[in-house]
C-alpha positions as CSV (number, residue, x, y, z in Angstrom):
1,P,-154.9,88.3,-125.6
2,V,-158.5,87.3,-124.9
3,G,-158.5,84.9,-127.9
4,A,-155.5,83.0,-126.4
5,L,-157.3,82.8,-123.1
6,K,-160.4,81.4,-124.7
7,T,-158.4,78.9,-126.7
8,A,-156.5,77.7,-123.6
9,A,-159.7,77.4,-121.6
10,K,-161.5,75.5,-124.4
11,R,-158.5,73.1,-124.8
12,I,-158.9,71.9,-121.2
13,G,-162.7,72.0,-121.1
14,C,-163.0,75.0,-118.8
15,D,-165.0,78.3,-118.9
16,P,-162.8,81.2,-119.9
17,V,-163.8,83.2,-116.8
18,E,-162.9,80.4,-114.5
19,Y,-159.6,79.9,-116.4
20,A,-158.7,83.6,-116.0
21,Q,-159.5,83.5,-112.2
22,R,-157.4,80.4,-111.6
23,V,-154.5,82.0,-113.5
24,L,-154.8,85.1,-111.4
25,R,-154.7,82.9,-108.3
26,Q,-151.3,81.6,-109.4
27,Q,-152.6,78.2,-110.4
28,K,-151.6,76.1,-113.4
29,W,-153.3,73.1,-115.2
30,C,-151.3,69.9,-115.2
31,S,-151.6,68.2,-118.6
32,N,-150.8,64.8,-117.1
33,C,-153.0,64.4,-114.1
34,R,-155.7,66.8,-115.6
35,A,-156.0,69.0,-112.5
36,W,-155.2,72.5,-111.2
37,H,-152.2,73.0,-108.9
38,P,-150.3,75.9,-107.4
39,K,-147.5,77.1,-109.7
40,A,-145.0,76.2,-107.0
41,D,-145.8,72.5,-107.8
42,F,-144.3,72.7,-111.3
43,P,-140.5,72.5,-112.0
44,V,-138.7,75.2,-113.9
45,E,-138.4,74.8,-117.7
46,R,-136.9,77.9,-119.2
47,L,-137.9,77.1,-122.8
48,R,-141.6,77.3,-122.1
49,S,-143.4,80.7,-122.3
50,D,-144.4,80.7,-118.6
51,G,-141.1,79.2,-117.5
52,L,-142.7,76.1,-115.9
53,H,-143.0,72.5,-117.0
54,A,-146.4,71.3,-118.4
55,N,-146.7,68.5,-115.7
56,C,-146.6,68.9,-112.0
57,R,-143.8,67.3,-109.9
58,R,-146.1,64.7,-108.5
59,S,-147.1,63.5,-112.0
60,R,-143.6,63.6,-113.3
61,N,-142.3,61.5,-110.4
62,A,-145.1,59.0,-110.7
63,T,-144.4,58.6,-114.4
64,A,-140.7,58.2,-113.7
65,R,-141.4,55.5,-111.1
66,R,-143.6,53.6,-113.6
67,R,-141.0,53.7,-116.3
68,Y,-138.0,52.8,-114.0
69,A,-136.6,49.3,-114.5
70,A,-134.3,48.1,-111.8
71,K,-131.0,46.6,-112.9
72,S,-130.9,42.9,-112.0
């Protein structure tokens, strides 16, 4: 699946070789904060192909805090 690897790397603006190295080092790209994180930082989502959510926990929590409206 070299084509898929090239496509994924191009989508995030990364060199395919660097992308492959990071994947081998058990890292994943967070689509929200636009940074690489260890796979352990991503919550489980069984419907995705890799079994992990697209956004890291820190980004998801920050988004939830921004959207939260306290009841008055």
